[in-house]
C-alpha positions as CSV (number, residue, x, y, z in Angstrom):
1,M,-6.5,-13.5,-14.8
2,R,-8.3,-10.9,-16.8
3,R,-6.9,-7.4,-16.7
4,P,-8.7,-5.2,-14.1
5,R,-10.9,-2.5,-15.7
6,S,-12.3,-0.9,-12.5
7,I,-9.6,0.0,-10.0
8,L,-9.6,1.9,-6.7
9,I,-6.3,3.2,-5.3
10,T,-5.8,5.1,-2.1
11,G,-3.0,7.6,-1.6
12,A,-2.7,8.3,-5.3
13,A,-1.5,11.9,-5.2
14,R,2.2,11.0,-5.6
15,G,4.7,8.2,-5.2
16,L,3.7,4.6,-5.7
17,G,-0.1,5.3,-5.7
18,A,0.2,7.8,-8.5
19,A,2.5,5.6,-10.5
20,L,0.2,2.6,-10.2
21,A,-2.8,4.7,-11.2
22,Q,-1.0,6.0,-14.3
23,A,0.3,2.4,-15.1
24,Y,-3.3,1.0,-15.1
25,A,-4.8,4.0,-16.9
26,G,-6.1,3.3,-20.4
27,P,-9.2,3.2,-22.6
28,D,-12.1,1.3,-21.0
29,V,-10.4,1.6,-17.6
30,H,-12.3,3.3,-14.7
31,L,-10.1,4.6,-11.9
32,F,-11.2,5.7,-8.5
33,I,-8.4,7.5,-6.6
34,N,-8.1,9.4,-3.4
35,D,-5.7,11.4,-1.2
36,L,-5.6,14.4,1.1
37,R,-3.3,16.4,-1.3
38,A,-5.9,17.9,-3.6
39,E,-3.6,19.6,-6.1
40,K,-1.3,16.6,-6.6
41,L,-4.3,14.3,-6.8
42,A,-5.8,16.4,-9.5
43,Q,-2.5,16.1,-11.4
44,T,-2.6,12.3,-11.2
45,A,-6.2,12.3,-12.3
46,E,-5.4,14.5,-15.3
47,A,-2.5,12.3,-16.4
48,C,-4.7,9.2,-16.2
49,R,-7.4,10.9,-18.3
50,E,-4.8,11.8,-20.9
51,S,-4.2,8.0,-21.2
52,G,-7.9,7.4,-21.9
53,A,-9.1,6.4,-18.5
54,A,-12.3,7.6,-16.8
55,V,-11.2,9.0,-13.5
56,Q,-13.1,9.9,-10.3
57,D,-10.8,11.6,-7.8
58,V,-11.8,12.5,-4.3
59,V,-10.1,14.3,-1.4
60,L,-10.7,11.9,1.4
61,D,-9.0,10.8,4.6
62,V,-8.6,7.0,4.7
63,S,-8.9,7.0,8.5
64,D,-12.6,8.2,8.1
65,R,-14.4,4.8,8.3
66,R,-17.8,6.0,7.2
67,A,-16.6,8.2,4.4
68,M,-14.5,5.4,3.0
69,Q,-17.3,2.9,3.1
70,E,-19.6,5.3,1.3
71,W,-16.9,6.1,-1.3
72,I,-16.1,2.5,-2.0
73,G,-19.8,1.6,-2.2
74,S,-20.4,4.5,-4.6
75,A,-17.4,3.5,-6.8
76,D,-18.7,0.0,-7.0
77,D,-22.2,1.2,-8.0
78,T,-20.6,3.3,-10.8
79,R,-18.6,0.4,-12.2
80,P,-18.2,-2.9,-10.2
81,L,-14.7,-2.9,-8.8
82,D,-12.1,-5.5,-10.0
83,L,-9.1,-4.4,-8.0
84,V,-8.8,-2.3,-4.8
85,I,-5.3,-1.2,-3.7
86,A,-4.8,0.0,-0.1
87,N,-1.7,2.0,-0.7
88,A,-2.1,5.2,1.5
89,A,0.6,5.5,4.2
90,I,2.7,8.0,6.1
91,S,5.8,7.9,8.3
92,H,7.2,10.3,10.8
93,G,10.3,8.4,11.7
94,T,13.7,10.1,11.7
95,V,17.1,9.3,13.0
96,N,17.5,12.2,15.4
97,N,14.0,12.7,16.8
98,L,11.6,10.3,18.7
99,E,8.1,10.2,17.3
100,S,5.7,12.2,19.4
101,P,2.6,10.4,20.8
102,E,0.4,12.3,18.3
103,Q,2.6,11.2,15.4
104,V,2.4,7.6,16.5
105,Y,-1.4,7.7,16.5
106,Q,-1.3,9.4,13.1
107,V,0.8,6.7,11.6
108,F,-1.5,3.9,12.9
109,E,-4.6,5.7,11.8
110,A,-3.4,6.4,8.3
111,N,-1.5,3.1,7.7
112,L,-3.4,0.4,9.6
113,T,-6.9,1.9,10.1
114,G,-6.7,3.3,6.6
115,A,-5.9,-0.1,5.1
116,L,-8.8,-1.7,7.0
117,N,-11.2,1.0,6.0
118,T,-10.2,0.3,2.4
119,A,-10.1,-3.5,2.5
120,L,-13.1,-4.4,4.6
121,P,-15.8,-2.6,2.5
122,A,-14.3,-4.0,-0.6
123,L,-14.1,-7.5,0.9
124,E,-17.9,-7.4,1.7
125,L,-18.6,-6.5,-1.9
126,F,-16.3,-9.1,-3.4
127,R,-17.5,-11.9,-1.2
128,S,-21.1,-11.2,-2.1
129,R,-20.4,-11.8,-5.8
130,G,-17.6,-14.3,-5.5
131,E,-14.8,-12.4,-7.2
132,G,-12.5,-9.4,-6.7
133,H,-8.9,-8.6,-5.8
134,I,-7.6,-6.7,-2.8
135,A,-3.9,-5.6,-2.5
136,L,-2.5,-4.4,0.8
137,L,0.7,-2.4,0.9
138,S,3.1,-3.6,3.6
139,S,6.9,-3.1,3.6
140,L,10.1,-4.9,4.3
141,A,10.2,-2.5,7.3
142,E,7.8,-5.0,8.9
143,V,10.7,-7.4,9.6
144,R,11.6,-5.8,12.9
145,G,10.8,-2.8,15.0
146,L,13.5,-0.4,13.8
147,P,14.4,2.6,15.9
148,V,14.1,5.2,13.2
149,A,10.3,4.4,12.6
150,P,8.9,2.0,15.1
151,S,5.2,2.9,14.5
152,Y,5.7,2.6,10.7
153,C,7.3,-0.9,11.1
154,A,4.6,-2.0,13.4
155,S,1.7,-0.8,11.2
156,K,3.3,-2.6,8.2
157,A,3.8,-5.8,10.2
158,A,0.1,-5.8,11.1
159,I,-0.9,-5.3,7.5
160,R,1.3,-8.2,6.4
161,V,-0.1,-10.6,9.0
162,F,-3.7,-9.5,8.3
163,G,-3.2,-9.9,4.6
164,E,-1.7,-13.3,4.8
165,G,-4.4,-14.7,7.0
166,L,-7.2,-13.0,5.0
167,A,-5.8,-14.4,1.7
168,S,-6.1,-18.0,3.0
169,L,-9.6,-17.4,4.4
170,V,-11.3,-15.9,1.4
171,R,-9.6,-17.5,-1.6
172,R,-12.1,-20.4,-1.4
173,E,-14.8,-17.8,-2.0
174,G,-13.2,-16.5,-5.2
175,V,-11.6,-13.4,-3.6
176,L,-7.9,-12.8,-4.0
177,V,-5.8,-10.9,-1.4
178,T,-2.3,-9.9,-2.2
179,T,0.2,-8.5,0.3
180,I,2.8,-6.3,-1.3
181,I,6.1,-6.1,0.7
182,P,8.6,-3.8,-1.1
183,G,12.0,-2.7,0.1
184,F,13.1,0.9,-0.4
185,M,11.6,2.7,-3.4
186,K,12.4,6.1,-4.9
187,T,9.3,8.0,-3.7
188,P,8.7,11.4,-2.0
189,M,8.3,9.5,1.3
190,S,11.7,7.8,1.2
191,G,13.3,11.0,-0.1
192,G,13.1,12.4,3.4
193,N,14.8,9.5,5.1
194,Q,18.0,10.5,6.9
195,Y,19.7,7.1,6.8
196,A,21.2,4.6,4.3
197,M,18.7,2.9,2.0
198,P,20.4,-0.1,0.3
199,L,19.1,-1.5,-3.0
200,V,16.7,1.3,-3.7
201,V,14.2,0.3,-6.4
202,D,13.2,2.7,-9.2
203,L,9.5,3.5,-9.0
204,D,8.8,2.3,-12.6
205,Q,10.5,-1.0,-11.9
206,A,8.5,-1.4,-8.7
207,V,5.2,-0.8,-10.5
208,R,6.1,-3.4,-13.1
209,K,6.8,-6.0,-10.4
210,I,3.6,-5.2,-8.6
211,Q,1.5,-5.4,-11.8
212,R,3.0,-8.7,-12.9
213,G,2.5,-10.2,-9.4
214,L,-1.1,-9.0,-9.2
215,A,-1.9,-10.3,-12.8
216,K,-0.6,-13.7,-11.7
217,G,-2.8,-13.7,-8.6
218,K,0.1,-14.0,-6.2
219,T,-0.7,-13.7,-2.5
220,R,2.7,-12.2,-1.8
221,I,4.8,-9.8,-3.8
222,S,8.2,-8.9,-2.2
223,F,11.2,-7.2,-3.8
224,P,14.1,-6.8,-4.4
225,W,15.1,-10.3,-3.6
226,P,18.3,-9.6,-1.8
227,M,16.5,-7.3,0.6
228,T,13.7,-9.9,1.0
229,F,16.4,-12.6,1.8
230,G,18.1,-10.2,4.1
231,A,14.9,-9.5,5.9
232,W,14.3,-13.2,6.4
233,L,17.8,-13.6,7.9
234,L,17.1,-10.6,10.2
235,K,14.0,-12.3,11.5
236,L,16.1,-15.3,12.5
237,A,18.8,-13.3,14.2
238,P,18.8,-13.0,18.0
239,Q,17.2,-9.7,19.3
240,S,20.4,-8.7,21.1
241,L,22.3,-8.9,17.9
242,V,19.7,-6.9,16.0
243,D,19.6,-4.3,18.7
244,R,23.4,-3.7,18.2
245,V,23.2,-3.6,14.4
246,V,20.3,-1.2,14.1
247,A,21.0,1.0,17.2
248,V,20.9,4.7,16.4
249,K,24.3,6.2,17.0
250,K,24.3,9.5,19.0
């Protein structure tokens, strides 16, 4: 596959989104990035410009369907998009506190609705010209509904299933869809977790794995492999056993 030169990334103010934007930045690369954190987003944009990329950054809520459609359309008009990465996500899960109803709605709006608001406008553009690449960020948290963050797990499970089905559907039209399913990564989001995070992956290492997988046109990128294997085993385990293993101790 040819290296993408026009790339749109959501949730690029920090963490994985910012790291991916900076990894792809370079001469003759046009980046379109968004987030709600204006100051951090501007810092990402400046770092990418220092690497030679042309950058358009916009403060935008991914749950706003119309605004996202207009932004993606405008970006594509500026320079036809090669790669769109639906990365934006939030989590309110903690060990000691149940998510409030409002927090649950917020997680689904940002994670699932935001991913759809990113992928579907891009999909329409890519299908019309018979090429393009969409990447959807899931998580190994999708393996089961875990008590520390049930809404996050559910939103990531929905993204994984949607991405897998979509990949098979549109590949015949020249459009690639990749579902990225990482384990724990060293990001600001995971930094607030109040529970053990085995086999945490360094952010630079995660970016390299994602870039390599996308360059090869893989439909699924999952890492690290021991966590991926463990997640597969967890899916096979009886629910009663899983409930005992993951139960939150009071």
